[in-house]
N, C-alpha and C positions, 0 to 999 in steps of 0.2 A: 227093168231095163237092163240090159247087158252090161256089164262093168268091162273095163279093160286095162291094160298095162301102160304106165308111163315109160316116157324115152329113157329114162334112167334103168327102169327094171329091164328094159330090152338090151341097152348097152351092158348093164351087167351079166345077163346072159351071154350075150355075144363074148364079153371079155372071158367069162369063165371056160365056154368051149374052146377059145383061142389058146388060152394058155395050158388048158388040159392037152390040146394037141401038141404043141410046141414041147412039152414034156414027155408025152407018150406017143406021140405019131397018129394019135386016134382022135376023132372029134366026137365026144358025145353027143347023141340025138335022138330024144330029147335032151335037153339040158335042164337039170334043176337048178333054181336059185333061190337064196333065202332072203325074205324080205322083211322089213318090220310087222309087228304082230304076229310073228310065227308062221307067215304065210310063206309056201313053199311051191311056187307053180313052176311047170314044165314048158319050156319053149323049143320050138323046133326051129331048125338052123334051115335059113332059106341059101345060103353060100357059105363055101367053106375053102379055104386055099392054104396049104401048108408048104413053105419054102424051107431055105436052108437054115435060116437063122429068125425066120418070123412066121406068124401064123395069123390067119384072118378069118372070122366067123361073121354071118350077117344075120339078123333076126328081122322080120317084117313086123312092123308095130300094130298091133290090135288095139285100137282106143275104145273097143266094144260100141256102145250106142251114142257116144259122146260125139259131137260134131268138131273134133279135133283136127286141125290143119295137118297133123302128122299122121294120122291114119293112114295105114298102107306104106309109110316110109320104110326104107330098108335102112337099119342102124348096124354098121359095121364096126367091130372093134380087131384091131390089128395089135399084137403083143410082140416085143421083141426083148432079148436081154438087157437089160441096163449095168449102170455103172455098180460094182459092189457096194452095198451099204446105203444105195440111193433110194430104196423103197420102191412104192409105185410112183411113176412119173407121168404126167398127162399130157397129151398132144392134141391139137385140133386140126383133124383132118379135112378134107374135102366136105362142104357143107356144114361145118361145125363152126360157130362164130369166136370171135376173140374180143376180149374186154377192153375198151379204149376210155372208160371215164370211171372216175370214182363214184362210190355210192352203193356197189352192187356188193354182194358177199364174197367177191374174189377180188383178187389184186389186179391192176391195171396190166395188161400184157397177159393175162392167164387165159388158157382156153374157156369157153362158156360151158364147163361143166360143172353144176351146182355141187355144193358141199355133201349132200345127202348121196346123190349118185356116186360121188368120188368116194364116200366111205363104204358104200355097198360094193363099188369094184375092189377096194382094198381088201374088205373081209373075204370077198369072193377069192382073189388072188392068192391070199394067206392060205385059206382053205385048200386049194388045189396046191399050193407049195407044201403043205403038211402030208396031203395025201400021196404026191408024187415024187416028193424029194426035191423040190425048186427052192430057190433063194428068196421069192416073192420080191426081188429086185429086178422091176421090168418096166419098159415103156409101155404105156396104153394110150393108142391113137384111137379117138372115136371119129368116124365119118358119116355122114348122111348123104348120099347121092342126091343132087337136085334140092339140098338143104337151103342153100343162098337164095333159091328162088323161092320157096317156101318161106323164108325168113321175112320177105316183103310184107306177107300178111300178117306178122307178128309185131309186136312192140319194138323187137331188137333193134331196129335202126334209131329209133327215139332214144332207146336207153345206152346207146354208143357200143352195141354189140354188133359187130361188122364181120362179113363173110360167111354168115350162116345163121342157124340155129343154135339154141340153149339145149342141153342135156338136163331134163328137170325130172322132179318128182321127189316127193318127202314119203309115201307111204308105198309108193309102188304101183297103187291102183290108180285107175281113172273111174272117177264115179260120173255117170251121164248126168250133164246139165248141172253137175255142181258149179261150174264155171270157176273151179279154184285157181286154175291156171290165170284166167283173167284177173280176179282179184290180186293175185300174187303179182302180178305184172302192173296192176295201179300202185302198189305198195313199194315195188322197185322203183316206179317211176318218181315217186316222193322221194325215196331215198337218194336217187342220183339229183333230183332238183335241189334237194339240202346239201348233198356234198359239191354242187356247183355253186353253192351260194346264192341261188336264186330267192328273190323277196317275193316274188309273184308267180303263182301256176293258175291254170286254169283248168277245169274240169268239164268237158262237154258230152252230151249224150249222144251226138252223131258227128257226121263230117261238114253238114252245114253249119251248126252252130259253133263248132271247132272253128271252122274258116271264118266266121264272123268275128268271133272273141279274139282270135289272133291277129286280124287286120285292125280290131278295135285298139288292143294295147301293143301290139308290135312284139308280142313274145316269140321266142325261138321255139321250134319244134320240141326240144327236149323238156320245155316247161309246160307242154300240154300233157294232161291226164285223159286217156281214153277211157272215160268213166262208163259209157254205155249206160245200162240200167243200174249200177250199181253206187248209187249215191250214198248209200249207209257205208260201202267200204271206204270211200275218198274220206268221208268226214269222220268216220272212227278212228282211221290211221292218223290222220292229221291232228285229232285230238291228242293223240300219244306222241307224235312226231310233227309238231307244229312248224309251218311256214308262214310269215308274216301276213300274207295276201293269198285268198283263194277266190277266184271266179267261177261261178257255176253257171254255164250256158246250156241251153237246150230248148226244144220244141215247146209248144204250149202244153200239149197234152201231156208229156212227160213232166214238165214242170208242176202242173196242177195236180199231180199225183204227189209230188215232193210236199207241194203246199198243203195236201190233206195228211202229212205225215208217214206216206209210205217211203221207206228208204230202198225197195226194190222196185224198179218202175216198170219191170218186164210186163208185157200184156197178160201173161198167164198167172201173174203172181199179185197184180194190184189192177185196180180199175179208176177210170177217172170219176170222181165223184161230183155229178150234177147238181146235188142238193148242195154241195158246198158252194160250187160257181153260182148257183142261183142267190145263195145267201149273201156273196159278194155283190152280186149285182142289185139285190135289194137294198144292200147297206148303202150303194152309190145313189139311193133314192128313185130307184126304178122298179117299182113293183111289177109292172107289165112284163117289162124285160126279164124280170127275176123268172116269172113263170115260164115266159118262152125259152130261157136258157135250161130250165128244169126238164124240159121236153125237148132238149136239143137231140140231133141224130148223133153228133160227134163232138168232140172237145172244139175242133176247127169251127163247125156249124156255130157252137156257142160264143166262140171269137168273134166271128162275123157278126152274128146279131147284136153283140155289144158295141162292136165298132160303128155299126148303122145307127146305134141308139146313142152314140158321142161317149160311151162308158169306156174307160180305159181298164179293162179286164184283165189286160198282160199286165199291168204294174200291179194290180190287186192281187194275182197269182205270184208275181214275183216278191212282192212283200211278205205275202205268206210263207213262200218258199225260204225266203231269207230267215224268217222266225223259226222254222222247223229246221233249218240248218244250225242256226244257233243254239237251239235246244240239243242237238247230238254233241257240237263241239263243247258245250258247256263253258267253262272258265278258260279254255286254251286261248293263247295268244294269237288267235287267227282272225283279220277283218275279212268279211265275206261281201262279197257283191252278187248278184244274180242278174242274168240277162236272158230275156224270154224273145224266142225269133220264131216266125212263121216259116212255111215250108219254102219260101221263096228266099229266105235269109234275111228278110226284113225285121228289126227289132222291133217288137210289140209291146215290150215292158221292160222295166229296171227297177232294180231297188238295192 
């Protein structure tokens, strides 16, 4: 599949072009940027504007074949002279968020431009200054038109990043379906929860199970980890950065995969183990049910068969999922409970 470029790489390209134009009066197009691992991609400019004391350039983000919410977004950098000796100062323009809670790798009040993109932009500004006789004392403002609307589809509101998107990226490259941004958001969610002093967080596979567990425990939005399919990412990060209590909530099918030891619950990367479900039903003293479950069409079908036979298969799955979670957490000081729900949002198992 086709790789793409991160928001940070696009912002670096836009800032490079804008500062070059501010010093020379001409926009390089395409503009080359230096990324980690000695990558040197070229970016075409989508917009350019040169004023008396500032210059702006825009790059349209190409995320490749990754389903990135910011694919096709316009990333704009505006560069103007800063105070002597100030170095590179960052500002959040329209559509870029501002940090309002502790626990992120940026101070409260800072624009949500992450450390690696900041470093890439600083290095680019310094190279342009060396090449064209500038001071590298500049203000770089990053804007993403419609970014505030796009941010509603991300974790930013829960993380306390208000007003727009974050400028992200560690390598500059978007790997299709690596879901690295999602996993990074899970980690930042844990970091914010720890910084807020929360004793209890919940990780859910989807919106229904999240709503159920939030109502069950009265947790604030910022204590909810949008786990999705990445149970392993949640558990491994909490093993290194523990929070006293974790509730894992999810649908029966997803959590039956966790019960089988899978840490990635996506349908393309793990399957429901009907043999295991049948074994659970048989252990409950229902050999005929075990045969029916082994031949069930879907996980929900297996659950319905068990319910009709009076077997609490949901709780058996929750118990196995709890043990699987404990195996990943090892000796970390995290107490876990598991809540299994059906499609209607009814709790069908707890452990």
